[in-house]
MDAnalysis code that builds the backbone (N, CA, C; Angstrom):
import MDAnalysis as mda
import numpy as np

u = mda.Universe.empty(468, n_residues=156, atom_resindex=np.repeat(np.arange(156), 3), trajectory=True)
u.add_TopologyAttr("name", ["N", "CA", "C"] * 156)
u.add_TopologyAttr("resid", np.arange(1, 157))
u.add_TopologyAttr("resname", ["UNK", "UNK", "UNK", "UNK", "UNK", "UNK", "UNK", "UNK", "UNK", "UNK", "UNK", "UNK", "UNK", "UNK", "UNK", "UNK", "UNK", "UNK", "UNK", "UNK", "UNK", "UNK", "UNK", "UNK", "UNK", "UNK", "UNK", "UNK", "UNK", "UNK", "UNK", "UNK", "UNK", "UNK", "UNK", "UNK", "UNK", "UNK", "UNK", "UNK", "UNK", "UNK", "UNK", "UNK", "UNK", "UNK", "UNK", "UNK", "UNK", "UNK", "UNK", "UNK", "UNK", "UNK", "UNK", "UNK", "UNK", "UNK", "UNK", "UNK", "UNK", "UNK", "UNK", "UNK", "UNK", "UNK", "UNK", "UNK", "UNK", "UNK", "UNK", "UNK", "UNK", "UNK", "UNK", "UNK", "UNK", "UNK", "UNK", "UNK", "UNK", "UNK", "UNK", "UNK", "UNK", "UNK", "UNK", "UNK", "UNK", "UNK", "UNK", "UNK", "UNK", "UNK", "UNK", "UNK", "UNK", "UNK", "UNK", "UNK", "UNK", "UNK", "UNK", "UNK", "UNK", "UNK", "UNK", "UNK", "UNK", "UNK", "UNK", "UNK", "UNK", "UNK", "UNK", "UNK", "UNK", "UNK", "UNK", "UNK", "UNK", "UNK", "UNK", "UNK", "UNK", "UNK", "UNK", "UNK", "UNK", "UNK", "UNK", "UNK", "UNK", "UNK", "UNK", "UNK", "UNK", "UNK", "UNK", "UNK", "UNK", "UNK", "UNK", "UNK", "UNK", "UNK", "UNK", "UNK", "UNK", "UNK", "UNK", "UNK", "UNK", "UNK", "UNK", "UNK"])
u.atoms.positions = np.array([
    [3.649, -17.168, -15.015],
    [3.291, -16.139, -15.347],
    [4.108, -15.594, -16.611],
    [4.456, -14.730, -17.490],
    [5.472, -14.585, -18.379],
    [5.890, -13.252, -17.599],
    [6.952, -13.032, -18.506],
    [8.235, -12.157, -17.813],
    [7.593, -10.754, -17.372],
    [7.391, -10.530, -18.859],
    [6.439, -9.315, -19.135],
    [5.149, -8.781, -18.017],
    [4.799, -9.582, -17.824],
    [3.289, -9.667, -16.941],
    [3.906, -9.920, -15.766],
    [5.291, -9.933, -15.636],
    [5.455, -9.909, -13.519],
    [6.034, -8.641, -13.539],
    [6.845, -8.381, -14.642],
    [7.249, -7.030, -14.425],
    [5.871, -5.738, -14.547],
    [4.915, -6.042, -15.311],
    [4.071, -4.954, -15.083],
    [2.841, -5.338, -13.996],
    [2.804, -6.628, -13.264],
    [2.273, -6.489, -11.936],
    [2.874, -5.701, -10.701],
    [4.277, -6.065, -10.657],
    [4.979, -5.368, -9.949],
    [5.384, -4.133, -10.206],
    [4.939, -3.648, -11.269],
    [5.089, -1.812, -11.301],
    [3.994, -1.501, -10.891],
    [2.812, -2.244, -11.229],
    [1.799, -1.639, -10.598],
    [1.458, -1.813, -8.943],
    [2.235, -2.195, -8.374],
    [2.097, -2.890, -6.752],
    [3.251, -1.687, -6.531],
    [3.685, -1.087, -6.834],
    [4.746, -0.430, -6.823],
    [3.792, 1.311, -6.905],
    [3.216, 1.621, -7.801],
    [2.000, 2.464, -8.112],
    [0.898, 2.583, -6.894],
    [0.734, 1.411, -6.493],
    [-0.452, 1.076, -5.178],
    [0.354, 1.966, -3.966],
    [1.663, 1.433, -3.536],
    [2.309, 1.946, -2.545],
    [2.604, 3.310, -2.839],
    [2.675, 3.898, -3.725],
    [3.251, 5.283, -4.173],
    [1.949, 6.298, -4.118],
    [0.759, 5.496, -4.543],
    [-0.372, 5.989, -4.354],
    [-0.921, 6.055, -2.998],
    [-0.674, 5.700, -1.787],
    [-1.033, 5.349, -0.421],
    [-0.142, 6.498, -0.032],
    [1.237, 6.525, -0.243],
    [1.946, 7.622, 0.076],
    [1.391, 9.128, -0.363],
    [0.682, 9.012, -1.491],
    [0.147, 10.261, -1.553],
    [-0.857, 10.506, -0.854],
    [-2.077, 9.595, -0.711],
    [-3.082, 10.029, 0.298],
    [-2.426, 9.910, 1.458],
    [-1.554, 9.281, 2.488],
    [-1.228, 9.688, 3.552],
    [-0.209, 11.012, 3.786],
    [0.411, 11.024, 2.706],
    [1.155, 12.208, 2.892],
    [0.037, 14.049, 2.638],
    [-0.831, 13.689, 2.149],
    [-2.285, 14.697, 2.052],
    [-3.153, 14.714, 3.307],
    [-2.947, 13.813, 4.078],
    [-3.717, 13.304, 5.340],
    [-2.490, 14.371, 6.367],
    [-1.618, 13.876, 6.237],
    [-0.650, 14.214, 7.307],
    [0.025, 16.091, 7.323],
    [-0.759, 16.628, 6.098],
    [-0.479, 18.043, 5.770],
    [-1.868, 18.446, 6.140],
    [-3.002, 18.113, 6.950],
    [-3.747, 19.101, 6.559],
    [-3.831, 19.581, 7.962],
    [-4.011, 20.888, 7.908],
    [-3.915, 21.994, 8.990],
    [-4.736, 21.558, 10.347],
    [-6.188, 21.432, 9.905],
    [-6.731, 21.545, 10.891],
    [-7.170, 20.129, 11.565],
    [-5.691, 18.728, 11.284],
    [-5.888, 17.958, 11.802],
    [-4.848, 18.155, 13.213],
    [-5.394, 17.429, 14.104],
    [-4.262, 17.896, 15.198],
    [-2.943, 16.779, 14.947],
    [-2.153, 17.775, 16.110],
    [-0.655, 17.435, 15.211],
    [-0.277, 16.028, 15.770],
    [-0.777, 14.990, 17.044],
    [-0.422, 13.538, 16.876],
    [-1.151, 12.852, 15.603],
    [-2.267, 13.315, 15.351],
    [-2.961, 12.917, 14.145],
    [-1.917, 12.948, 12.488],
    [-1.373, 14.125, 12.379],
    [-0.988, 14.778, 11.450],
    [0.302, 13.396, 11.187],
    [0.992, 13.581, 12.675],
    [2.272, 12.682, 12.824],
    [2.153, 11.206, 12.442],
    [0.562, 10.643, 12.839],
    [0.598, 9.418, 12.441],
    [0.632, 8.873, 10.990],
    [-0.085, 9.807, 10.166],
    [-0.083, 9.879, 8.765],
    [0.986, 10.257, 8.277],
    [1.997, 10.700, 9.443],
    [3.514, 11.149, 8.318],
    [3.951, 9.390, 8.873],
    [4.144, 8.904, 9.661],
    [4.970, 7.834, 9.574],
    [3.901, 6.977, 9.389],
    [2.835, 6.852, 8.645],
    [1.827, 6.047, 7.682],
    [2.461, 6.001, 6.141],
    [2.878, 7.140, 5.901],
    [3.222, 7.558, 4.361],
    [4.079, 6.794, 4.254],
    [5.494, 7.188, 5.570],
    [6.947, 6.960, 5.459],
    [7.100, 5.292, 4.956],
    [5.941, 5.028, 5.860],
    [5.845, 3.325, 5.746],
    [5.521, 2.561, 4.312],
    [4.537, 3.082, 3.849],
    [3.851, 2.812, 2.514],
    [5.193, 3.037, 1.591],
    [6.052, 4.087, 1.715],
    [7.336, 4.614, 0.659],
    [8.170, 3.830, 0.803],
    [8.473, 3.307, 2.305],
    [9.302, 2.109, 2.409],
    [8.729, 0.826, 1.603],
    [7.805, 0.421, 1.442],
    [7.155, -0.813, 0.687],
    [7.233, -0.728, -0.286],
    [7.143, 0.706, -1.110],
    [7.227, 0.963, -2.873],
    [9.082, 0.505, -2.900],
    [9.824, 1.048, -2.239],
    [11.072, 0.876, -2.697],
    [11.437, -0.520, -2.499],
    [10.741, -1.510, -1.253],
    [11.257, -2.808, -1.307],
    [10.456, -3.802, -2.384],
    [9.047, -3.007, -2.851],
    [8.615, -3.877, -4.178],
    [9.354, -3.511, -5.408],
    [10.241, -2.147, -5.105],
    [11.026, -2.438, -6.225],
    [12.338, -2.702, -6.723],
    [12.585, -3.248, -5.295],
    [13.842, -3.869, -5.319],
    [13.476, -5.623, -5.740],
    [11.928, -5.680, -5.408],
    [12.056, -6.957, -6.242],
    [11.723, -7.126, -7.462],
    [11.278, -5.694, -8.449],
    [11.164, -5.729, -9.592],
    [12.189, -6.115, -10.007],
    [13.146, -5.186, -9.736],
    [15.058, -4.712, -9.843],
    [15.319, -6.519, -10.132],
    [14.973, -7.101, -8.942],
    [15.705, -8.484, -8.902],
    [15.239, -9.111, -10.175],
    [13.799, -8.664, -10.512],
    [13.351, -9.700, -11.600],
    [13.782, -9.345, -12.938],
    [14.258, -7.982, -12.927],
    [15.118, -7.573, -14.480],
    [16.435, -8.122, -14.812],
    [16.739, -8.449, -13.202],
    [18.612, -8.561, -13.002],
    [17.827, -10.961, -13.346],
    [17.568, -11.112, -12.932],
    [17.044, -12.435, -12.898],
    [15.498, -13.035, -13.076],
    [15.353, -12.908, -14.241],
    [13.762, -13.347, -14.696],
    [12.970, -14.835, -14.070],
    [14.028, -15.490, -13.610],
    [13.011, -16.867, -13.286],
    [13.141, -16.182, -11.728],
    [14.041, -15.263, -10.716],
    [14.040, -15.304, -9.207],
    [12.668, -14.806, -8.766],
    [11.693, -13.960, -9.431],
    [10.609, -13.775, -8.989],
    [9.570, -14.137, -10.202],
    [8.459, -15.112, -9.316],
    [7.399, -15.601, -9.895],
    [6.085, -14.989, -9.241],
    [5.020, -14.598, -9.992],
    [3.796, -14.102, -9.519],
    [2.752, -14.856, -9.542],
    [1.905, -15.323, -8.775],
    [0.867, -16.067, -9.066],
    [-0.434, -15.433, -8.511],
    [-1.691, -15.609, -9.293],
    [-3.047, -15.303, -8.827],
    [-3.277, -13.961, -8.279],
    [-2.649, -13.119, -9.603],
    [-2.914, -11.808, -9.774],
    [-2.789, -11.674, -11.278],
    [-3.800, -10.884, -10.967],
    [-4.184, -10.609, -12.384],
    [-4.093, -9.237, -12.846],
    [-3.975, -8.352, -13.557],
    [-3.478, -7.028, -13.705],
    [-4.465, -6.330, -13.812],
    [-5.805, -6.903, -13.781],
    [-7.162, -6.300, -13.770],
    [-7.756, -5.821, -12.899],
    [-7.308, -6.592, -11.452],
    [-7.816, -6.523, -10.273],
    [-6.489, -5.374, -9.638],
    [-5.275, -5.578, -10.175],
    [-4.365, -4.776, -9.358],
    [-4.889, -3.069, -10.221],
    [-5.490, -3.279, -11.385],
    [-5.619, -1.695, -11.893],
    [-6.356, -1.287, -11.221],
    [-7.493, -2.018, -10.668],
    [-8.731, -1.687, -10.329],
    [-8.533, -1.039, -8.803],
    [-7.597, -1.783, -7.873],
    [-7.394, -1.222, -6.840],
    [-6.622, 0.227, -7.021],
    [-5.707, 0.259, -8.332],
    [-5.399, 1.924, -8.261],
    [-5.718, 2.560, -8.636],
    [-7.103, 2.464, -8.998],
    [-8.335, 3.466, -9.657],
    [-9.002, 3.954, -8.244],
    [-9.093, 2.886, -7.617],
    [-9.745, 3.013, -6.066],
    [-8.959, 4.106, -5.549],
    [-7.710, 3.753, -5.901],
    [-6.420, 4.654, -5.015],
    [-7.021, 6.312, -5.017],
    [-6.710, 6.541, -6.657],
    [-7.375, 7.629, -7.058],
    [-8.608, 8.351, -6.791],
    [-9.798, 7.574, -6.665],
    [-10.618, 8.293, -6.254],
    [-10.533, 8.543, -4.824],
    [-10.056, 7.641, -3.787],
    [-9.769, 8.083, -2.643],
    [-8.987, 9.330, -2.723],
    [-7.847, 9.729, -2.881],
    [-6.983, 10.664, -3.370],
    [-7.949, 11.939, -3.544],
    [-9.210, 11.739, -4.313],
    [-9.913, 12.690, -4.770],
    [-10.471, 12.941, -3.458],
    [-10.885, 12.045, -2.742],
    [-12.108, 12.021, -1.468],
    [-11.346, 13.179, -0.252],
    [-10.093, 12.672, 0.182],
    [-9.254, 12.998, 1.144],
    [-9.277, 14.315, 0.756],
    [-9.030, 15.075, -0.346],
    [-8.540, 16.437, -0.640],
    [-10.087, 17.052, -0.479],
    [-10.940, 16.378, -0.041],
    [-12.243, 17.526, -0.098],
    [-12.346, 18.709, 0.862],
    [-12.751, 19.346, 1.430],
    [-12.817, 20.512, 2.220],
    [-13.373, 19.735, 3.646],
    [-13.022, 19.816, 4.859],
    [-13.825, 19.385, 6.040],
    [-13.803, 18.234, 5.910],
    [-12.888, 17.287, 5.571],
    [-12.787, 16.003, 6.402],
    [-12.002, 16.118, 7.779],
    [-13.173, 15.064, 8.195],
    [-12.832, 14.970, 9.527],
    [-11.326, 13.966, 9.805],
    [-10.872, 14.059, 11.133],
    [-10.002, 13.335, 11.384],
    [-10.397, 11.901, 11.547],
    [-11.914, 11.290, 12.122],
    [-12.589, 10.250, 12.008],
    [-12.789, 9.575, 10.755],
    [-13.265, 10.727, 10.082],
    [-13.288, 10.232, 8.427],
    [-12.194, 9.402, 7.853],
    [-11.056, 10.449, 8.121],
    [-9.832, 10.089, 7.250],
    [-9.172, 9.004, 8.365],
    [-9.540, 8.400, 8.855],
    [-9.306, 7.070, 9.999],
    [-10.095, 5.410, 9.192],
    [-11.418, 6.560, 8.836],
    [-12.028, 5.036, 8.296],
    [-11.755, 5.131, 6.905],
    [-11.578, 6.082, 6.124],
    [-10.940, 5.922, 4.657],
    [-9.750, 5.102, 4.730],
    [-8.866, 5.157, 5.673],
    [-7.994, 4.620, 5.618],
    [-7.733, 3.022, 6.024],
    [-8.950, 3.275, 6.858],
    [-8.983, 1.600, 7.422],
    [-9.669, 0.769, 6.037],
    [-10.660, 1.343, 5.395],
    [-11.029, 0.851, 4.374],
    [-10.193, 0.412, 3.122],
    [-9.497, 1.474, 2.697],
    [-8.267, 1.079, 2.023],
    [-7.118, 0.047, 2.375],
    [-7.270, -0.009, 3.685],
    [-5.453, -0.845, 4.351],
    [-6.889, -2.582, 4.168],
    [-7.244, -2.631, 4.630],
    [-8.623, -4.110, 4.776],
    [-8.952, -4.197, 3.490],
    [-8.942, -3.535, 2.458],
    [-8.893, -4.028, 1.312],
    [-7.710, -4.700, 0.494],
    [-6.721, -4.091, 0.644],
    [-5.324, -4.075, 0.475],
    [-4.918, -5.789, 1.141],
    [-5.343, -5.455, 2.189],
    [-4.530, -6.768, 2.911],
    [-5.669, -8.021, 2.562],
    [-6.848, -7.576, 2.213],
    [-7.633, -8.783, 1.657],
    [-7.146, -9.389, 0.222],
    [-6.727, -8.764, -0.488],
    [-6.080, -8.732, -1.574],
    [-5.158, -9.260, -1.509],
    [-4.329, -9.367, -0.316],
    [-3.051, -10.309, -0.379],
    [-2.215, -9.557, -1.433],
    [-1.605, -9.001, -2.246],
    [-1.121, -8.898, -3.637],
    [0.417, -9.389, -3.082],
    [0.918, -9.089, -2.237],
    [2.384, -9.412, -1.724],
    [2.399, -10.729, -1.591],
    [1.457, -11.656, -0.862],
    [1.487, -12.722, -0.626],
    [2.123, -13.470, -1.754],
    [1.360, -13.262, -2.855],
    [1.397, -13.876, -4.159],
    [2.309, -13.626, -4.988],
    [3.687, -13.000, -4.282],
    [4.646, -12.898, -4.913],
    [5.782, -14.071, -4.247],
    [6.618, -14.981, -5.054],
    [7.331, -16.086, -4.581],
    [8.900, -15.478, -5.498],
    [9.542, -15.636, -4.065],
    [10.717, -16.082, -4.206],
    [11.531, -17.324, -3.694],
    [13.097, -17.565, -3.973],
    [13.855, -18.551, -3.320],
    [14.638, -17.656, -2.257],
    [15.715, -16.732, -2.807],
    [16.229, -16.031, -2.033],
    [15.671, -15.244, -0.984],
    [16.354, -16.213, 0.376],
    [15.706, -15.715, 1.790],
    [15.664, -13.833, 2.303],
    [16.549, -13.150, 1.451],
    [16.577, -11.633, 1.699],
    [15.461, -11.332, 1.019],
    [14.957, -11.766, -0.239],
    [13.825, -11.190, -0.791],
    [12.342, -11.862, 0.393],
    [12.506, -12.717, 0.809],
    [11.243, -13.628, 1.166],
    [11.325, -12.536, 2.550],
    [12.039, -12.050, 3.149],
    [11.818, -11.315, 4.283],
    [11.810, -10.170, 4.004],
    [11.869, -9.676, 3.105],
    [11.522, -8.337, 2.187],
    [9.664, -8.549, 2.025],
    [9.246, -9.671, 1.556],
    [7.939, -9.500, 1.016],
    [7.208, -9.931, 2.153],
    [7.724, -10.885, 3.437],
    [6.741, -10.743, 4.740],
    [6.955, -9.481, 5.811],
    [8.150, -8.259, 5.031],
    [7.883, -7.383, 6.369],
    [6.967, -6.639, 5.886],
    [6.498, -6.052, 4.235],
    [5.208, -5.438, 3.841],
    [4.133, -5.964, 4.282],
    [4.367, -7.774, 4.175],
    [3.009, -8.140, 4.120],
    [2.595, -8.014, 5.697],
    [3.367, -8.185, 7.298],
    [3.317, -7.898, 8.173],
    [2.770, -5.983, 8.533],
    [3.211, -5.771, 7.509],
    [3.031, -4.198, 7.854],
    [1.808, -3.501, 7.495],
    [1.202, -4.427, 6.438],
    [-0.021, -4.100, 6.020],
    [-1.370, -4.798, 6.659],
    [-0.861, -6.155, 7.103],
    [-1.726, -6.261, 8.313],
    [-1.875, -5.791, 9.595],
    [-0.516, -4.829, 9.668],
    [-0.908, -3.954, 11.268],
    [-1.259, -2.688, 10.504],
    [-0.920, -2.520, 9.219],
    [-1.725, -0.845, 9.134],
    [-3.157, -1.084, 9.245],
    [-4.166, -2.427, 8.474],
    [-5.261, -2.342, 8.253],
    [-5.979, -3.032, 10.320],
    [-5.229, -3.028, 10.830],
    [-5.745, -3.962, 12.072],
    [-5.715, -2.787, 12.885],
    [-4.509, -1.780, 12.983],
    [-4.595, 0.153, 13.444],
    [-5.646, 0.467, 12.999],
    [-5.589, 1.135, 12.167],
    [-6.840, 2.016, 10.936],
    [-8.383, 1.712, 11.460],
    [-8.151, 0.141, 11.595],
    [-9.778, -0.060, 11.882],
    [-10.031, 0.292, 13.276],
    [-9.314, -0.225, 14.294],
    [-9.176, 0.734, 15.768],
    [-9.534, 2.163, 15.648],
    [-8.311, 2.643, 14.935],
    [-8.546, 4.180, 15.119],
    [-9.984, 4.777, 14.290],
    [-10.749, 4.075, 13.759],
    [-11.851, 4.270, 12.925],
    [-12.373, 4.241, 13.944],
    [-12.870, 3.468, 14.417],
    [-13.924, 2.925, 15.728],
    [-13.711, 3.905, 16.609],
    [-12.504, 3.386, 17.414],
    [-12.763, 4.649, 19.135],
    [-12.905, 6.017, 18.231],
    [-12.007, 6.143, 17.320],
    [-12.199, 7.890, 16.780],
    [-13.816, 8.657, 17.018],
    [-14.752, 7.635, 16.662],
    [-15.975, 8.470, 16.412],
    [-16.498, 8.556, 17.482],
])
């Protein structure tokens, strides 16, 4: 993939993570949610912020060493479609009367779709430090997906 396309994909992956931060931050601030639920969403938004920073590190690496980062099997359109979905979800979570159960279900769906997309797994680097970053983000995505699916099922 051409370097400017790699940069665009990485920039969009950062946008996905920061979009999740916005969703989870909004849910963490829902006053009618119980304190433990607000704390859960606050922790989720912190993890997504960490992911955004880690992907930005990969982007910085790509800027300094263009051949150090390779992206395969990700097209900008599928990433953009996911960004559009996040924008729609952000509108949905801002609606009044959203229940804790509905919030968990929304989170479960979006995290499952992000996990299915496995965008992060399609980033290849030779550097072991950056491989660890990719593994960390991928593992967190799987953890989030499983945790939210369990909460969505149990919260009903």
